[in-house]
C-alpha positions in Angstrom: 0.0 0.0 0.0 1.5 3.3 -1.1 0.7 6.4 0.8 0.3 9.6 -1.2 2.5 12.5 -0.1 -0.5 14.8 0.0 -2.2 12.9 2.9 0.3 14.2 5.4 -0.1 17.6 7.0 3.4 18.3 8.2 2.7 21.9 9.3 3.3 21.4 13.0 6.1 18.9 12.5 7.8 21.3 10.0 7.8 24.0 12.7 9.5 21.6 15.1 12.1 20.6 12.5 12.8 24.2 11.7 13.2 25.0 15.4 15.5 22.0 15.8 17.7 23.1 12.9 17.8 26.7 14.3 18.9 25.4 17.7 21.7 23.3 16.1 22.9 26.5 14.2 22.7 28.5 17.5 24.9 25.9 19.2 27.6 26.3 16.5 27.3 30.1 16.8 27.5 30.0 20.6 30.6 27.9 20.5 32.3 30.2 18.0 31.3 33.2 20.2 32.8 31.5 23.2 36.2 31.2 21.5 36.2 34.5 19.7 34.7 36.8 22.4 33.3 35.3 25.6 36.3 33.3 26.9 38.8 36.2 26.5 36.3 38.7 28.0 35.7 36.5 31.1 39.4 35.8 31.7 40.5 39.4 31.2 37.6 40.7 33.4 38.4 38.3 36.2 42.1 39.2 36.0 41.3 42.9 36.3 39.0 42.3 39.3 41.6 40.1 41.1 44.3 42.7 40.4 42.3 45.8 41.4 40.8 44.2 44.6 43.8 42.2 45.8 41.7 39.1 46.0 43.9 36.0 46.7 42.5 33.9 43.9 43.7 32.1 40.8 42.0 32.0 37.4 42.1 28.5 36.0 41.2 27.5 32.4 40.1 23.9 31.9 40.1 23.3 28.2 40.9 19.6 27.9 37.4 18.9 26.5 36.7 21.0 23.5 33.3 22.9 23.6 32.9 22.1 27.3 35.6 24.5 28.6 35.5 25.9 32.1 36.9 29.1 33.6 37.3 29.1 37.4 37.9 31.9 39.8 39.4 29.6 42.5 40.1 30.8 46.1 42.3 27.7 46.5 42.9 25.3 49.4 44.5 25.7 52.8 44.9 23.9 56.1 41.6 24.5 57.9 43.1 24.8 61.4 41.1 21.7 62.3 43.0 18.4 62.9 42.0 14.9 63.4 44.0 12.9 66.1 45.6 9.8 64.7 44.6 6.8 66.7 47.3 5.6 69.1 49.4 8.7 68.6 49.7 12.3 69.8 49.9 13.5 66.1 47.1 15.0 64.2 46.2 15.0 60.5 45.2 18.5 59.3 41.9 18.8 57.5 42.1 20.7 54.2 39.7 23.5 53.4 38.6 24.1 49.8 37.9 27.9 49.9 35.3 28.0 47.1 35.2 28.9 43.4 33.2 30.9 40.9 32.7 28.8 37.8 31.9 29.8 34.2 31.2 26.7 32.2 30.5 26.2 28.6 27.5 23.9 28.3 27.0 21.2 25.7 24.7 23.5 23.7 27.2 26.4 23.8 25.4 28.4 26.5 27.2 29.6 29.6 26.5 28.3 33.1 27.7 30.4 36.0 27.8 28.8 39.4 29.2 29.0 42.9 31.1 26.2 44.5 30.9 26.6 48.3 33.9 26.1 50.6 34.1 22.8 52.4 36.4 21.1 54.8 37.5 17.6 53.7 36.4 15.0 56.1 34.0 17.3 58.0 30.5 16.9 56.9 29.1 17.0 53.4 29.9 19.9 51.0 27.0 22.2 50.2 25.7 21.7 46.6 26.8 24.3 44.0 24.5 27.2 43.4 23.6 28.1 39.9 23.6 31.8 39.4 22.5 31.9 35.8 22.5 30.3 32.3 23.1 32.7 29.5 23.5 32.7 25.7 27.0 34.1 25.0 25.7 37.3 23.5 23.7 38.0 26.7 26.9 38.1 28.8 28.1 41.7 29.3 31.3 43.0 31.1 29.3 44.5 34.1 27.8 41.0 34.8 31.3 39.8 35.9 31.4 42.2 38.7 27.9 41.3 39.8 28.8 37.5 39.8 32.0 38.1 41.8 30.1 40.3 44.3 27.5 37.5 44.7 30.2 34.9 45.0 32.0 36.9 47.7 28.7 37.5 49.6 28.1 33.7 49.7 31.7 33.0 50.7 31.6 35.6 53.5 28.3 34.1 54.7 29.9 30.6 54.8 33.0 31.8 56.6 31.1 33.9 59.1 28.4 31.2 59.8 26.4 31.5 63.0 22.9 31.1 64.3 21.6 34.2 62.7 21.0 32.0 59.7 17.3 31.8 58.5 15.6 29.0 60.6 13.7 27.8 57.5 17.0 27.0 55.7 17.5 23.2 55.4 21.1 23.5 54.4 23.9 22.5 56.8 26.7 24.5 55.2 29.6 23.4 57.2 28.7 19.9 58.4 27.3 20.3 61.9 25.4 17.0 61.6 28.8 15.4 62.0 29.2 17.2 65.4 25.7 16.1 66.5 26.4 12.5 65.4 29.7 12.6 67.4 27.9 14.0 70.5 25.3 11.2 70.2 28.2 8.7 70.2 29.8 10.3 73.2 26.6 10.6 75.2 25.2 7.2 74.1 22.0 8.7 72.8 
């Protein structure tokens, strides 16, 4: 049985096919814009911010996977000041603190993901999940946005570092790992 071409109304399907083809073309254009404009703009802008503020941070470029590149404003790692006693010894093993990072990541479709990686102390509770600030098309990213992202990043880092009980009671996040302390207290008290 042969179906005649005229029996199909492909109007709505054609609109989807056209949309799909446009998205594929956009991905190619976004990737080109990343290389030609966006990546240098982000790196140069972050370098200027670090230099003019004296922020102790490194700008890292992770480009080992083409079209999934990442630019990181990394505050680095340091000894946290907390140490775990080694069993049967008077020595302690220092716990390392990752100080946090602001991430600009090229997505699979060429768009730009901006997120905050919160500080955490290795071996002390669970790290807080990253916070997505925004997803943009490359042409939507403007120079002033960098300053806004770094300001939001620093606000979040300061809040983490200066954690106390003034935190919103409705927040369900344990930013530093206090459940570990409660669990240890339960072990000690036998409850």
